[in-house]
N, CA, C and O atoms as CSV, one atom per row, in Angstrom:
chain,resi,resn,atom,element,x,y,z
A,1,MET,N,N,138.415,146.661,107.676
A,1,MET,CA,C,137.730,145.647,106.469
A,1,MET,C,C,136.681,145.160,107.428
A,1,MET,O,O,137.052,144.694,108.505
A,2,THR,N,N,135.277,145.235,107.100
A,2,THR,CA,C,134.189,144.521,107.593
A,2,THR,C,C,133.944,142.933,107.169
A,2,THR,O,O,133.962,142.491,106.021
A,3,GLN,N,N,133.727,142.247,108.302
A,3,GLN,CA,C,133.564,140.810,108.169
A,3,GLN,C,C,131.826,140.479,108.127
A,3,GLN,O,O,130.918,140.843,108.873
A,4,LEU,N,N,131.842,139.732,107.056
A,4,LEU,CA,C,130.661,139.152,106.904
A,4,LEU,C,C,130.607,137.796,107.733
A,4,LEU,O,O,131.555,137.036,107.931
A,5,ALA,N,N,128.883,137.611,108.314
A,5,ALA,CA,C,128.797,136.451,108.948
A,5,ALA,C,C,128.189,135.974,108.101
A,5,ALA,O,O,127.357,136.577,107.423
A,6,ARG,N,N,128.611,134.362,107.942
A,6,ARG,CA,C,128.164,133.068,107.184
A,6,ARG,C,C,126.855,132.401,108.036
A,6,ARG,O,O,126.951,131.802,109.108
A,7,ARG,N,N,126.100,132.559,107.576
A,7,ARG,CA,C,124.511,131.678,108.213
A,7,ARG,C,C,124.112,130.863,107.377
A,7,ARG,O,O,124.202,131.046,106.163
A,8,SER,N,N,123.618,129.854,107.919
A,8,SER,CA,C,122.866,128.769,106.990
A,8,SER,C,C,121.586,128.945,107.160
A,8,SER,O,O,121.070,129.147,108.260
A,9,ARG,N,N,120.795,128.861,105.754
A,9,ARG,CA,C,119.710,128.916,105.741
A,9,ARG,C,C,118.747,127.793,106.604
A,9,ARG,O,O,119.106,126.619,106.689
A,10,LEU,N,N,117.503,128.280,107.223
A,10,LEU,CA,C,116.844,127.696,107.980
A,10,LEU,C,C,115.793,126.478,107.310
A,10,LEU,O,O,115.396,125.463,107.883
A,11,PHE,N,N,115.476,126.952,105.852
A,11,PHE,CA,C,114.891,126.188,104.737
A,11,PHE,C,C,115.636,126.336,103.410
A,11,PHE,O,O,116.226,127.302,102.927
A,12,PRO,N,N,115.445,125.167,102.991
A,12,PRO,CA,C,115.812,124.991,101.879
A,12,PRO,C,C,115.347,126.023,100.521
A,12,PRO,O,O,114.180,126.377,100.353
A,13,GLU,N,N,116.402,126.392,99.677
A,13,GLU,CA,C,115.560,127.151,98.591
A,13,GLU,C,C,114.333,126.676,97.762
A,13,GLU,O,O,114.269,125.515,97.360
A,14,THR,N,N,113.578,127.385,97.569
A,14,THR,CA,C,112.412,126.775,97.018
A,14,THR,C,C,112.541,125.859,95.727
A,14,THR,O,O,111.880,124.843,95.515
A,15,PRO,N,N,113.692,126.507,94.754
A,15,PRO,CA,C,113.445,125.325,93.627
A,15,PRO,C,C,114.020,123.948,94.123
A,15,PRO,O,O,113.591,122.981,93.493
A,16,THR,N,N,114.802,123.710,95.010
A,16,THR,CA,C,115.283,122.588,95.317
A,16,THR,C,C,114.245,121.929,96.573
A,16,THR,O,O,114.542,120.799,96.959
A,17,LEU,N,N,113.290,122.471,97.081
A,17,LEU,CA,C,112.604,122.084,97.969
A,17,LEU,C,C,111.645,121.463,96.913
A,17,LEU,O,O,111.766,120.239,96.968
A,18,PHE,N,N,110.725,121.844,95.961
A,18,PHE,CA,C,109.899,121.594,95.127
A,18,PHE,C,C,110.375,120.799,93.843
A,18,PHE,O,O,109.506,120.245,93.169
A,19,SER,N,N,111.817,120.702,93.431
A,19,SER,CA,C,112.189,120.267,92.145
A,19,SER,C,C,111.766,118.699,92.171
A,19,SER,O,O,111.915,117.838,93.038
A,20,GLY,N,N,111.286,118.672,91.111
A,20,GLY,CA,C,111.087,116.790,90.699
A,20,GLY,C,C,109.599,116.443,91.239
A,20,GLY,O,O,108.999,115.449,90.829
A,21,LEU,N,N,109.034,117.361,92.215
A,21,LEU,CA,C,107.833,116.782,92.867
A,21,LEU,C,C,106.934,116.840,91.779
A,21,LEU,O,O,106.331,115.806,92.065
A,22,PHE,N,N,106.374,117.240,90.758
A,22,PHE,CA,C,105.683,116.944,89.645
A,22,PHE,C,C,105.995,116.184,88.515
A,22,PHE,O,O,105.168,115.921,87.642
A,23,ASP,N,N,107.522,115.712,88.500
A,23,ASP,CA,C,108.142,115.412,87.243
A,23,ASP,C,C,107.347,113.999,87.309
A,23,ASP,O,O,106.919,113.571,88.380
A,24,ASP,N,N,107.152,113.176,85.846
A,24,ASP,CA,C,106.695,111.939,86.154
A,24,ASP,C,C,107.618,110.920,86.007
A,24,ASP,O,O,107.303,109.730,86.023
A,25,ASP,N,N,108.960,111.415,85.835
A,25,ASP,CA,C,110.326,110.591,86.128
A,25,ASP,C,C,110.537,110.338,87.356
A,25,ASP,O,O,111.142,109.313,87.672
A,26,ASN,N,N,110.105,111.175,88.235
A,26,ASN,CA,C,110.645,110.901,89.686
A,26,ASN,C,C,109.555,110.266,90.811
A,26,ASN,O,O,109.118,110.721,91.868
A,27,PHE,N,N,109.333,109.049,90.114
A,27,PHE,CA,C,108.382,107.904,90.679
A,27,PHE,C,C,108.878,107.586,92.260
A,27,PHE,O,O,110.048,107.243,92.428
A,28,PHE,N,N,108.097,107.689,93.256
A,28,PHE,CA,C,108.478,107.463,94.607
A,28,PHE,C,C,109.579,108.397,95.494
A,28,PHE,O,O,109.887,108.235,96.675
A,29,ASN,N,N,110.110,109.497,94.484
A,29,ASN,CA,C,111.105,110.407,95.423
A,29,ASN,C,C,110.586,111.215,96.292
A,29,ASN,O,O,111.283,111.979,96.960
A,30,PHE,N,N,109.351,111.148,96.385
A,30,PHE,CA,C,108.870,112.243,97.609
A,30,PHE,C,C,107.688,111.521,98.026
A,30,PHE,O,O,106.863,111.040,97.248
A,31,ASP,N,N,107.636,111.462,99.440
A,31,ASP,CA,C,106.476,110.549,100.136
A,31,ASP,C,C,105.523,111.789,100.392
A,31,ASP,O,O,105.959,112.898,100.701
A,32,LEU,N,N,104.326,111.527,100.250
A,32,LEU,CA,C,103.099,112.477,100.398
A,32,LEU,C,C,102.700,112.582,101.772
A,32,LEU,O,O,102.050,113.534,102.204
A,33,THR,N,N,103.145,111.458,102.568
A,33,THR,CA,C,102.524,111.526,103.876
A,33,THR,C,C,103.978,111.840,104.976
A,33,THR,O,O,104.927,111.057,104.940
A,34,PRO,N,N,103.984,112.895,105.785
A,34,PRO,CA,C,104.900,113.094,106.601
A,34,PRO,C,C,105.281,111.810,107.489
A,34,PRO,O,O,104.359,111.078,107.849
A,35,ARG,N,N,106.402,111.552,107.800
A,35,ARG,CA,C,107.078,110.366,108.433
A,35,ARG,C,C,107.751,111.070,109.754
A,35,ARG,O,O,108.967,111.039,109.948
A,36,ILE,N,N,106.892,111.660,110.570
A,36,ILE,CA,C,107.067,112.234,111.725
A,36,ILE,C,C,106.825,111.560,113.308
A,36,ILE,O,O,105.658,111.232,113.524
A,37,GLY,N,N,107.625,111.366,114.221
A,37,GLY,CA,C,107.474,110.485,115.534
A,37,GLY,C,C,106.933,111.332,116.407
A,37,GLY,O,O,106.058,112.186,116.261
A,38,ASN,N,N,107.727,110.907,117.583
A,38,ASN,CA,C,107.503,111.532,118.830
A,38,ASN,C,C,106.117,111.600,119.423
A,38,ASN,O,O,105.936,112.474,120.271
A,39,GLY,N,N,105.135,110.826,119.112
A,39,GLY,CA,C,103.864,111.078,119.445
A,39,GLY,C,C,102.667,112.302,119.062
A,39,GLY,O,O,101.462,112.455,119.259
A,40,LEU,N,N,103.884,113.122,118.338
A,40,LEU,CA,C,102.485,114.396,117.714
A,40,LEU,C,C,102.164,113.978,116.621
A,40,LEU,O,O,101.280,114.713,116.180
A,41,PHE,N,N,102.466,112.986,115.763
A,41,PHE,CA,C,101.934,112.783,114.516
A,41,PHE,C,C,101.961,110.917,114.690
A,41,PHE,O,O,102.553,110.150,115.450
A,42,VAL,N,N,101.181,110.776,113.777
A,42,VAL,CA,C,100.744,109.402,113.636
A,42,VAL,C,C,102.135,108.797,112.949
A,42,VAL,O,O,102.508,109.521,112.026
A,43,GLU,N,N,102.952,107.697,113.165
A,43,GLU,CA,C,103.693,107.349,112.517
A,43,GLU,C,C,103.202,106.568,111.314
A,43,GLU,O,O,102.040,106.175,111.213
A,44,VAL,N,N,104.237,106.342,110.320
A,44,VAL,CA,C,103.807,105.631,109.070
A,44,VAL,C,C,104.700,104.695,108.837
A,44,VAL,O,O,105.867,105.008,109.069
A,45,PRO,N,N,104.474,103.580,108.424
A,45,PRO,CA,C,105.535,102.342,108.202
A,45,PRO,C,C,106.431,102.562,107.061
A,45,PRO,O,O,106.090,103.070,105.993
A,46,ALA,N,N,107.505,102.175,107.340
A,46,ALA,CA,C,108.521,102.539,106.643
A,46,ALA,C,C,108.170,101.364,105.125
A,46,ALA,O,O,107.438,100.377,105.051
A,47,ALA,N,N,108.969,101.962,104.196
A,47,ALA,CA,C,108.735,101.367,102.790
A,47,ALA,C,C,110.101,101.505,102.237
A,47,ALA,O,O,110.976,102.340,102.467
A,48,ASN,N,N,110.061,100.300,101.313
A,48,ASN,CA,C,111.111,99.915,100.415
A,48,ASN,C,C,110.449,99.893,98.786
A,48,ASN,O,O,109.503,99.154,98.513
A,49,VAL,N,N,110.993,100.675,97.916
A,49,VAL,CA,C,110.725,100.831,96.699
A,49,VAL,C,C,111.720,100.050,95.739
A,49,VAL,O,O,112.874,100.477,95.698
A,50,LYS,N,N,111.436,99.101,95.072
A,50,LYS,CA,C,112.323,98.681,93.990
A,50,LYS,C,C,111.630,98.461,92.660
A,50,LYS,O,O,110.474,98.091,92.457
A,51,GLU,N,N,112.606,98.774,91.784
A,51,GLU,CA,C,112.348,98.611,90.316
A,51,GLU,C,C,113.325,97.424,89.613
A,51,GLU,O,O,114.518,97.159,89.758
A,52,SER,N,N,112.393,96.912,88.891
A,52,SER,CA,C,112.954,95.620,88.098
A,52,SER,C,C,112.649,95.813,86.837
A,52,SER,O,O,111.825,96.693,86.587
A,53,GLU,N,N,113.261,95.010,85.702
A,53,GLU,CA,C,112.951,95.161,84.329
A,53,GLU,C,C,111.175,95.278,84.242
A,53,GLU,O,O,110.636,96.190,83.616
A,54,ASN,N,N,110.464,94.301,84.908
A,54,ASN,CA,C,109.270,94.364,84.718
A,54,ASN,C,C,108.212,94.931,85.446
A,54,ASN,O,O,107.089,95.076,84.964
A,55,GLU,N,N,108.641,95.382,87.019
A,55,GLU,CA,C,107.809,95.915,87.977
A,55,GLU,C,C,108.449,96.899,88.509
A,55,GLU,O,O,109.624,97.184,88.275
A,56,PHE,N,N,107.558,97.582,89.402
A,56,PHE,CA,C,107.754,98.197,90.352
A,56,PHE,C,C,107.230,97.514,91.862
A,56,PHE,O,O,106.027,97.314,92.033
A,57,THR,N,N,108.144,97.208,92.833
A,57,THR,CA,C,107.440,96.697,94.203
A,57,THR,C,C,107.737,97.704,95.167
A,57,THR,O,O,108.695,98.476,95.177
A,58,ILE,N,N,106.681,97.586,96.073
A,58,ILE,CA,C,106.555,98.369,97.273
A,58,ILE,C,C,106.351,97.545,98.628
A,58,ILE,O,O,105.226,97.091,98.833
A,59,ASP,N,N,107.395,97.315,99.597
A,59,ASP,CA,C,107.185,96.447,100.592
A,59,ASP,C,C,107.041,97.680,101.721
A,59,ASP,O,O,107.754,98.667,101.901
A,60,LEU,N,N,105.890,97.245,102.373
A,60,LEU,CA,C,105.667,98.064,103.828
A,60,LEU,C,C,105.633,97.246,104.928
A,60,LEU,O,O,104.951,96.222,104.978
A,61,ALA,N,N,106.505,97.742,106.023
A,61,ALA,CA,C,106.927,96.992,107.020
A,61,ALA,C,C,105.737,97.376,108.167
A,61,ALA,O,O,105.780,98.386,108.871
A,62,VAL,N,N,104.552,96.242,108.206
A,62,VAL,CA,C,103.643,96.578,108.869
A,62,VAL,C,C,103.146,95.151,109.753
A,62,VAL,O,O,102.203,94.410,109.474
A,63,PRO,N,N,103.967,95.056,110.732
A,63,PRO,CA,C,103.492,93.721,111.772
A,63,PRO,C,C,102.308,93.921,112.403
A,63,PRO,O,O,101.824,95.038,112.591
A,64,GLY,N,N,101.739,92.734,112.794
A,64,GLY,CA,C,100.530,92.753,113.543
A,64,GLY,C,C,99.067,93.112,113.120
A,64,GLY,O,O,98.039,93.362,113.750
A,65,MET,N,N,99.429,93.030,111.663
A,65,MET,CA,C,97.966,93.407,110.768
A,65,MET,C,C,97.394,91.865,110.330
A,65,MET,O,O,97.808,90.772,110.717
A,66,THR,N,N,96.453,92.128,109.520
A,66,THR,CA,C,95.697,90.996,109.004
A,66,THR,C,C,95.623,91.521,107.253
A,66,THR,O,O,95.729,92.721,107.000
A,67,LYS,N,N,95.480,90.749,106.407
A,67,LYS,CA,C,95.207,91.207,105.386
A,67,LYS,C,C,93.720,92.022,105.005
A,67,LYS,O,O,93.551,92.663,103.968
A,68,GLU,N,N,92.792,91.855,105.988
A,68,GLU,CA,C,91.672,92.345,105.834
A,68,GLU,C,C,91.606,93.854,106.348
A,68,GLU,O,O,90.649,94.596,106.125
A,69,ASP,N,N,92.854,94.247,107.134
A,69,ASP,CA,C,92.903,95.531,107.790
A,69,ASP,C,C,93.334,96.566,106.682
A,69,ASP,O,O,93.101,97.771,106.778
A,70,PHE,N,N,93.969,95.990,105.644
A,70,PHE,CA,C,94.473,97.093,104.825
A,70,PHE,C,C,93.261,97.608,103.481
A,70,PHE,O,O,92.526,96.779,102.945
A,71,HIS,N,N,93.255,98.861,103.170
A,71,HIS,CA,C,92.733,99.321,102.040
A,71,HIS,C,C,93.475,100.003,101.180
A,71,HIS,O,O,94.050,101.062,101.432
A,72,ILE,N,N,93.484,99.230,99.817
A,72,ILE,CA,C,94.487,99.958,98.737
A,72,ILE,C,C,93.527,100.419,97.605
A,72,ILE,O,O,92.419,99.905,97.449
A,73,ASN,N,N,94.050,101.492,96.767
A,73,ASN,CA,C,92.886,102.008,95.954
A,73,ASN,C,C,94.012,103.095,95.224
A,73,ASN,O,O,95.070,103.523,95.685
A,74,ILE,N,N,93.282,103.392,93.759
A,74,ILE,CA,C,94.110,104.256,93.234
A,74,ILE,C,C,93.169,105.731,92.855
A,74,ILE,O,O,91.977,105.520,92.634
A,75,GLU,N,N,93.464,106.634,92.804
A,75,GLU,CA,C,92.981,107.964,92.823
A,75,GLU,C,C,93.555,109.225,92.071
A,75,GLU,O,O,94.131,110.149,92.646
A,76,ASN,N,N,93.330,109.151,90.721
A,76,ASN,CA,C,94.038,110.403,90.352
A,76,ASN,C,C,95.337,110.065,89.932
A,76,ASN,O,O,96.141,110.973,89.721
A,77,GLY,N,N,95.680,108.798,89.768
A,77,GLY,CA,C,97.346,108.608,89.426
A,77,GLY,C,C,97.855,108.368,90.767
A,77,GLY,O,O,99.066,108.152,90.721
A,78,THR,N,N,97.362,108.324,91.981
A,78,THR,CA,C,98.058,108.228,93.091
A,78,THR,C,C,97.577,106.740,93.782
A,78,THR,O,O,96.378,106.547,93.984
A,79,LEU,N,N,98.565,105.731,94.122
A,79,LEU,CA,C,97.907,104.772,94.924
A,79,LEU,C,C,98.189,105.094,96.473
A,79,LEU,O,O,99.223,105.422,97.055
A,80,CYS,N,N,96.702,104.846,96.974
A,80,CYS,CA,C,96.715,105.032,98.481
A,80,CYS,C,C,96.673,103.691,99.333
A,80,CYS,O,O,95.783,102.884,99.066
A,81,ILE,N,N,97.482,103.438,100.228
A,81,ILE,CA,C,97.639,102.551,101.246
A,81,ILE,C,C,97.286,102.714,102.333
A,81,ILE,O,O,98.211,103.224,102.965
A,82,SER,N,N,96.049,102.492,103.202
A,82,SER,CA,C,95.946,102.849,104.554
A,82,SER,C,C,95.145,101.498,105.289
A,82,SER,O,O,94.493,100.586,104.780
A,83,SER,N,N,95.458,101.764,106.545
A,83,SER,CA,C,94.904,100.648,107.583
A,83,SER,C,C,94.355,101.159,108.675
A,83,SER,O,O,94.872,102.199,109.085
A,84,GLU,N,N,93.285,100.644,109.378
A,84,GLU,CA,C,93.019,100.865,110.793
A,84,GLU,C,C,92.654,99.551,111.632
A,84,GLU,O,O,92.057,98.551,111.234
A,85,LYS,N,N,93.109,99.790,112.744
A,85,LYS,CA,C,92.978,98.280,113.754
A,85,LYS,C,C,92.669,98.917,114.967
A,85,LYS,O,O,93.285,99.804,115.559
A,86,GLU,N,N,91.441,98.235,115.302
A,86,GLU,CA,C,91.072,98.700,116.613
A,86,GLU,C,C,91.111,97.027,117.819
A,86,GLU,O,O,90.541,95.961,117.588
A,87,GLU,N,N,91.838,97.325,118.839
A,87,GLU,CA,C,91.557,96.185,119.788
A,87,GLU,C,C,91.152,96.633,121.233
A,87,GLU,O,O,91.533,97.672,121.772
A,88,GLU,N,N,90.475,95.864,121.677
A,88,GLU,CA,C,89.820,95.956,122.944
A,88,GLU,C,C,90.057,94.867,123.835
A,88,GLU,O,O,90.112,93.739,123.345
A,89,SER,N,N,90.232,95.045,125.268
A,89,SER,CA,C,90.469,94.010,126.048
A,89,SER,C,C,89.688,94.240,127.490
A,89,SER,O,O,89.604,95.382,127.942
A,90,GLU,N,N,89.210,93.291,128.082
A,90,GLU,CA,C,88.628,93.718,129.327
A,90,GLU,C,C,88.771,92.593,130.636
A,90,GLU,O,O,88.313,91.462,130.473
A,91,GLU,N,N,89.266,92.874,131.612
A,91,GLU,CA,C,89.785,91.771,132.536
A,91,GLU,C,C,88.869,92.128,133.664
A,91,GLU,O,O,89.034,93.238,134.170
A,92,LYS,N,N,87.810,91.251,134.190
A,92,LYS,CA,C,87.197,91.583,135.732
A,92,LYS,C,C,87.746,90.499,136.681
A,92,LYS,O,O,87.858,89.347,136.259
A,93,LYS,N,N,88.072,90.797,137.867
A,93,LYS,CA,C,88.706,90.415,138.917
A,93,LYS,C,C,88.563,90.769,140.252
A,93,LYS,O,O,88.911,91.915,140.537
A,94,ASP,N,N,88.132,90.058,141.142
A,94,ASP,CA,C,88.007,90.697,142.585
A,94,ASP,C,C,87.003,91.653,142.569
A,94,ASP,O,O,85.793,91.614,142.350
A,95,ASN,N,N,87.861,92.586,142.877
A,95,ASN,CA,C,87.132,94.068,143.022
A,95,ASN,C,C,87.689,95.334,142.409
A,95,ASN,O,O,87.594,96.520,142.725
A,96,TYR,N,N,88.426,94.561,141.227
A,96,TYR,CA,C,88.684,95.861,140.263
A,96,TYR,C,C,88.417,95.247,138.767
A,96,TYR,O,O,88.231,94.053,138.530
A,97,THR,N,N,88.438,96.413,137.715
A,97,THR,CA,C,88.123,95.870,136.706
A,97,THR,C,C,89.216,96.458,135.582
A,97,THR,O,O,89.173,97.688,135.546
A,98,ARG,N,N,89.916,96.034,134.914
A,98,ARG,CA,C,90.494,96.545,133.883
A,98,ARG,C,C,90.378,96.498,132.388
A,98,ARG,O,O,90.403,95.446,131.751
A,99,LYS,N,N,90.218,97.990,131.729
A,99,LYS,CA,C,90.050,97.706,130.524
A,99,LYS,C,C,90.975,98.456,129.838
A,99,LYS,O,O,91.366,99.539,130.274
A,100,GLU,N,N,91.483,97.828,128.478
A,100,GLU,CA,C,92.355,98.405,127.732
A,100,GLU,C,C,91.887,98.286,125.948
A,100,GLU,O,O,91.326,97.450,125.240
A,101,PHE,N,N,92.338,99.296,125.815
A,101,PHE,CA,C,92.239,99.592,124.072
A,101,PHE,C,C,93.101,99.813,123.362
A,101,PHE,O,O,94.158,100.165,123.886
A,102,SER,N,N,93.037,99.713,121.954
A,102,SER,CA,C,94.510,100.683,121.181
A,102,SER,C,C,93.696,100.835,119.920
A,102,SER,O,O,92.688,100.228,119.559
A,103,TYR,N,N,94.366,101.767,119.360
A,103,TYR,CA,C,93.899,102.085,117.972
A,103,TYR,C,C,94.919,102.482,117.127
A,103,TYR,O,O,95.623,103.457,117.389
A,104,ASN,N,N,95.078,101.699,115.979
A,104,ASN,CA,C,96.230,102.138,115.133
A,104,ASN,C,C,95.791,102.447,113.734
A,104,ASN,O,O,94.909,101.776,113.198
A,105,SER,N,N,96.348,103.384,113.166
A,105,SER,CA,C,95.988,103.455,111.727
A,105,SER,C,C,97.367,104.122,110.784
A,105,SER,O,O,98.405,104.458,111.355
A,106,PHE,N,N,97.227,104.212,109.656
A,106,PHE,CA,C,98.471,104.986,108.749
A,106,PHE,C,C,97.618,105.070,107.238
A,106,PHE,O,O,96.710,104.374,106.783
A,107,SER,N,N,98.224,106.044,106.793
A,107,SER,CA,C,97.888,105.999,105.381
A,107,SER,C,C,99.308,106.660,104.579
A,107,SER,O,O,100.082,107.553,104.923
A,108,ARG,N,N,99.253,105.777,103.354
A,108,ARG,CA,C,101.072,106.146,102.760
A,108,ARG,C,C,100.112,106.164,101.174
A,108,ARG,O,O,99.238,105.436,100.704
A,109,SER,N,N,100.762,107.298,100.751
A,109,SER,CA,C,100.451,107.720,99.117
A,109,SER,C,C,101.642,107.639,98.052
A,109,SER,O,O,102.687,108.263,98.238
A,110,PHE,N,N,101.473,107.003,97.158
A,110,PHE,CA,C,102.499,106.945,96.279
A,110,PHE,C,C,102.083,107.593,94.722
A,110,PHE,O,O,101.118,107.130,94.115
A,111,LYS,N,N,102.734,108.466,94.278
A,111,LYS,CA,C,102.288,109.048,92.899
A,111,LYS,C,C,103.003,107.997,91.894
A,111,LYS,O,O,104.198,107.704,91.852
A,112,LEU,N,N,101.952,107.517,91.105
A,112,LEU,CA,C,102.398,106.448,90.119
A,112,LEU,C,C,102.729,106.704,88.692
A,112,LEU,O,O,101.887,107.324,88.043
A,113,PRO,N,N,104.018,106.259,87.996
A,113,PRO,CA,C,104.316,106.712,86.794
A,113,PRO,C,C,103.381,106.476,85.834
A,113,PRO,O,O,102.452,105.763,86.214
A,114,THR,N,N,103.332,106.916,84.519
A,114,THR,CA,C,102.661,106.526,83.473
A,114,THR,C,C,102.837,105.128,82.885
A,114,THR,O,O,102.052,104.544,82.138
A,115,SER,N,N,103.942,104.720,83.330
A,115,SER,CA,C,104.701,103.332,82.980
A,115,SER,C,C,103.964,102.243,83.752
A,115,SER,O,O,104.030,101.084,83.341
A,116,VAL,N,N,103.214,102.568,84.924
A,116,VAL,CA,C,102.610,101.325,85.387
A,116,VAL,C,C,101.302,101.096,84.623
A,116,VAL,O,O,100.595,102.042,84.277
A,117,SER,N,N,101.048,100.036,84.413
A,117,SER,CA,C,99.771,99.121,84.360
A,117,SER,C,C,98.751,99.201,85.405
A,117,SER,O,O,98.760,98.247,86.183
A,118,ASP,N,N,97.985,99.992,85.587
A,118,ASP,CA,C,97.445,100.004,87.175
A,118,ASP,C,C,95.852,99.124,87.381
A,118,ASP,O,O,95.043,99.118,88.309
A,119,ASP,N,N,95.886,98.370,85.929
A,119,ASP,CA,C,94.625,97.416,85.982
A,119,ASP,C,C,95.371,95.749,86.496
A,119,ASP,O,O,94.904,94.617,86.373
A,120,LYS,N,N,96.509,96.161,87.012
A,120,LYS,CA,C,97.140,94.489,86.857
A,120,LYS,C,C,98.106,94.615,88.243
A,120,LYS,O,O,99.050,93.852,88.448
A,121,ILE,N,N,97.675,95.798,89.236
A,121,ILE,CA,C,98.410,95.890,90.355
A,121,ILE,C,C,97.958,94.597,91.285
A,121,ILE,O,O,96.891,94.016,91.086
A,122,LYS,N,N,98.792,94.253,92.213
A,122,LYS,CA,C,98.496,93.008,93.147
A,122,LYS,C,C,99.091,93.504,94.400
A,122,LYS,O,O,99.796,94.513,94.419
A,123,ALA,N,N,98.808,92.785,95.480
A,123,ALA,CA,C,99.313,93.205,96.951
A,123,ALA,C,C,99.136,91.917,97.603
A,123,ALA,O,O,98.147,91.257,97.282
A,124,LYS,N,N,99.998,91.431,98.529
A,124,LYS,CA,C,99.920,90.375,99.432
A,124,LYS,C,C,100.617,90.572,100.600
A,124,LYS,O,O,101.669,91.211,100.616
A,125,TYR,N,N,100.040,89.994,101.747
A,125,TYR,CA,C,100.751,90.328,103.101
A,125,TYR,C,C,101.135,88.940,103.742
A,125,TYR,O,O,100.384,87.964,103.772
A,126,GLU,N,N,102.365,88.992,104.231
A,126,GLU,CA,C,103.031,87.707,104.544
A,126,GLU,C,C,104.155,88.347,105.706
A,126,GLU,O,O,104.795,89.380,105.510
A,127,ASN,N,N,104.216,87.787,106.531
A,127,ASN,CA,C,105.174,87.948,107.969
A,127,ASN,C,C,105.512,89.163,108.231
A,127,ASN,O,O,106.674,89.458,108.511
A,128,GLY,N,N,104.423,90.137,108.168
A,128,GLY,CA,C,104.221,91.504,108.621
A,128,GLY,C,C,104.709,92.457,107.676
A,128,GLY,O,O,104.929,93.629,107.982
A,129,VAL,N,N,104.900,91.939,106.430
A,129,VAL,CA,C,105.371,92.897,105.183
A,129,VAL,C,C,104.081,92.973,104.139
A,129,VAL,O,O,103.748,91.865,103.718
A,130,LEU,N,N,103.497,93.812,103.775
A,130,LEU,CA,C,102.608,94.223,102.661
A,130,LEU,C,C,103.114,94.388,101.542
A,130,LEU,O,O,103.665,95.483,101.424
A,131,ILE,N,N,103.158,93.614,100.503
A,131,ILE,CA,C,103.862,93.487,99.377
A,131,ILE,C,C,103.062,93.913,97.944
A,131,ILE,O,O,102.376,93.131,97.287
A,132,VAL,N,N,103.281,95.174,97.650
A,132,VAL,CA,C,102.285,95.664,96.119
A,132,VAL,C,C,103.364,95.538,95.217
A,132,VAL,O,O,104.546,95.859,95.343
A,133,SER,N,N,102.743,95.008,94.273
A,133,SER,CA,C,103.475,94.455,92.559
A,133,SER,C,C,102.985,95.790,91.843
A,133,SER,O,O,101.844,96.164,92.115
A,134,LEU,N,N,103.627,96.423,91.091
A,134,LEU,CA,C,102.998,97.283,90.161
A,134,LEU,C,C,103.689,97.066,88.812
A,134,LEU,O,O,104.787,97.580,88.600
A,135,PRO,N,N,103.037,96.280,87.855
A,135,PRO,CA,C,103.674,95.696,86.768
A,135,PRO,C,C,103.698,96.950,85.647
A,135,PRO,O,O,102.781,97.751,85.466
A,136,LYS,N,N,104.666,96.921,85.117
A,136,LYS,CA,C,105.012,97.858,84.083
A,136,LYS,C,C,104.055,97.404,82.822
A,136,LYS,O,O,103.539,96.293,82.698
A,137,LYS,N,N,103.920,98.633,81.818
A,137,LYS,CA,C,103.353,98.361,80.510
A,137,LYS,C,C,103.655,97.741,79.501
A,137,LYS,O,O,104.680,98.412,79.379
A,138,GLU,N,N,103.713,96.999,78.568
A,138,GLU,CA,C,104.603,96.558,77.693
A,138,GLU,C,C,105.559,97.065,77.285
A,138,GLU,O,O,106.701,96.613,77.198
A,139,GLU,N,N,104.933,98.571,76.857
A,139,GLU,CA,C,105.807,99.863,75.932
A,139,GLU,C,C,106.790,100.049,76.891
A,139,GLU,O,O,107.930,100.318,76.510
A,140,ALA,N,N,106.500,99.936,78.259
A,140,ALA,CA,C,107.605,100.719,79.256
A,140,ALA,C,C,108.618,99.823,79.763
A,140,ALA,O,O,109.521,100.218,80.500
A,141,LYS,N,N,108.461,98.345,79.296
A,141,LYS,CA,C,109.561,97.656,79.788
A,141,LYS,C,C,110.666,97.762,78.866
A,141,LYS,O,O,110.580,97.992,77.660
A,142,LYS,N,N,111.802,97.558,79.604
A,142,LYS,CA,C,113.067,97.833,78.865
A,142,LYS,C,C,113.593,96.747,78.024
A,142,LYS,O,O,113.850,95.611,78.423
A,143,LYS,N,N,113.744,97.236,76.709
A,143,LYS,CA,C,114.308,96.016,75.778
A,143,LYS,C,C,115.664,95.952,75.628
A,143,LYS,O,O,116.344,96.945,75.887
A,144,ASN,N,N,116.193,94.865,75.223
A,144,ASN,CA,C,117.516,94.596,74.965
A,144,ASN,C,C,117.936,95.628,73.371
A,144,ASN,O,O,118.305,94.971,72.398
A,145,ASN,N,N,117.866,96.867,73.255
A,145,ASN,CA,C,118.071,97.421,72.036
A,145,ASN,C,C,119.905,97.306,71.853
A,145,ASN,O,O,120.624,98.251,71.530
A,146,LYS,N,N,120.262,96.222,72.086
A,146,LYS,CA,C,121.981,96.323,71.736
A,146,LYS,C,C,122.225,96.146,70.353
A,146,LYS,O,O,121.871,95.075,69.859
A,147,LYS,N,N,122.740,96.957,69.674
A,147,LYS,CA,C,123.254,96.755,68.045
A,147,LYS,C,C,124.806,96.806,68.020
A,147,LYS,O,O,125.509,97.615,68.626
A,148,GLU,N,N,125.132,95.999,67.373
A,148,GLU,CA,C,126.691,95.794,67.074
A,148,GLU,C,C,126.891,96.868,65.906
A,148,GLU,O,O,126.050,96.969,65.013
A,149,ILE,N,N,128.018,97.653,65.947
A,149,ILE,CA,C,128.548,98.435,64.904
A,149,ILE,C,C,129.819,98.258,64.677
A,149,ILE,O,O,130.708,98.454,65.505
A,150,LYS,N,N,129.993,97.814,63.344
A,150,LYS,CA,C,131.339,97.687,63.018
A,150,LYS,C,C,132.170,99.150,62.612
A,150,LYS,O,O,131.814,100.242,62.171
A,151,VAL,N,N,133.409,98.565,62.997
A,151,VAL,CA,C,134.243,100.087,62.721
A,151,VAL,C,C,134.914,99.613,61.308
A,151,VAL,O,O,135.509,98.534,61.321
A,152,VAL,N,N,134.856,100.325,60.138
A,152,VAL,CA,C,135.389,100.346,58.752
A,152,VAL,C,C,136.756,100.897,58.673
A,152,VAL,O,O,137.328,100.976,57.586
């Protein structure tokens, strides 16, 4: 009797890898920007996405920024949030000079569902968190369509 070796796949099957990527109902299920650390790629801030009856809310953890550091726009049904921050300091004492600089940037993209009223989107920055409110269109808000049916 021949025994077969069971091997796991290195990559997921194509249908599961891309399933739902282009569905309008899968809002926020895919991050269009990879989140890879270890210094090879730029890390992107963590995001929490919430849905309520009237709106979606995106919270991005971005401490150390100011509201002027953010660029937010909508292009082809995709919400793009990006930031660039450059800092430089110089210290001169006796026979040495120390000069340091830092550069931070990120970009996050979220595909918007058709239920979002994109002309009413607002953003605010407080306590290191960027909060983006995405109100739903009136027709997309969940209505209480509960109806009592009597048993005869």
